[in-house]
C-alpha positions in Angstrom: -3.6 20.8 12.8 -3.1 19.9 9.2 0.7 19.9 9.5 0.6 17.6 12.6 -1.7 15.2 10.8 0.8 14.9 7.9 3.7 14.6 10.3 2.0 11.7 12.1 1.1 10.0 8.8 4.7 10.0 7.4 6.5 9.0 10.6 6.8 5.4 9.4 9.2 6.6 6.6 12.6 4.9 6.5 15.5 5.4 4.2 16.6 2.6 1.8 18.6 -0.1 3.7 17.3 1.0 7.1 16.7 -2.0 9.5 13.0 -1.1 9.8 12.3 -0.7 6.1 10.3 -3.4 4.4 8.3 -4.3 1.3 5.0 -6.2 1.6 4.8 -9.3 -0.6 1.7 -10.1 -2.6 1.1 -13.0 -0.2 1.2 -10.5 2.7 -1.2 -8.1 0.9 -3.7 -11.0 0.5 -3.3 -12.1 4.1 -3.7 -8.6 5.6 -6.7 -7.9 3.5 -8.3 -11.2 4.3 -7.8 -10.5 8.0 -9.2 -6.9 7.7 -12.2 -8.2 5.7 -13.0 -10.9 8.2 -12.4 -8.9 11.3 -13.8 -5.5 10.3 -15.7 -5.9 7.0 -13.6 -3.3 5.3 -14.9 -1.6 2.2 -11.7 0.2 1.1 -8.0 -0.2 1.4 -5.4 2.5 1.1 -2.4 1.2 -0.9 0.5 3.6 -0.6 4.0 2.6 0.1 6.3 5.4 -0.5 8.9 5.6 -3.2 10.6 2.2 -3.7 12.7 2.4 -6.9 13.0 -1.4 -6.9 9.3 -1.9 -7.4 8.2 -1.9 -11.0 4.7 -1.2 -12.3 4.1 -5.0 -12.4 4.2 -5.2 -8.6 1.3 -2.7 -8.4 -0.6 -4.3 -11.3 -0.3 -7.7 -9.7 -1.4 -6.3 -6.3 -4.4 -4.5 -7.7 -5.4 -7.5 -9.8 -5.1 -9.8 -6.7 -7.3 -7.4 -4.7 -10.0 -7.2 -7.4 -10.1 -10.9 -7.8 -10.0 -12.0 -4.1 -11.8 -9.0 -2.6 -14.2 -7.6 -5.3 -16.2 -5.6 -2.8 -13.2 -3.7 -1.4 -12.4 -0.4 -3.1 -8.7 0.5 -3.7 -7.5 4.0 -2.9 -4.0 3.8 -4.2 -0.9 5.7 -5.2 -0.1 9.4 -4.8 0.8 11.6 -7.7 4.5 11.4 -6.7 4.4 7.6 -6.6 2.9 7.4 -10.0 5.6 9.8 -11.3 8.3 7.7 -9.7 6.9 4.4 -11.1 6.6 5.9 -14.6 
């Protein structure tokens, strides 16, 4: 069961340059959180996006700063150990 849960979780993975790969802009982060807050009253957001070598630490800092400022009651569950390693 554990393996199948992981397999279903990572199915969205796409290699760089793939037609279905994308990066969420800060504006999209805000829009999605606003919708989730208004529709569902979320209390936490999971912020993991894989291993995009083009994203620098500033992207994550800006995203987390935006979330804290605009949605102070929403906790941020973010970044796996391998993502932190890649960003560093």
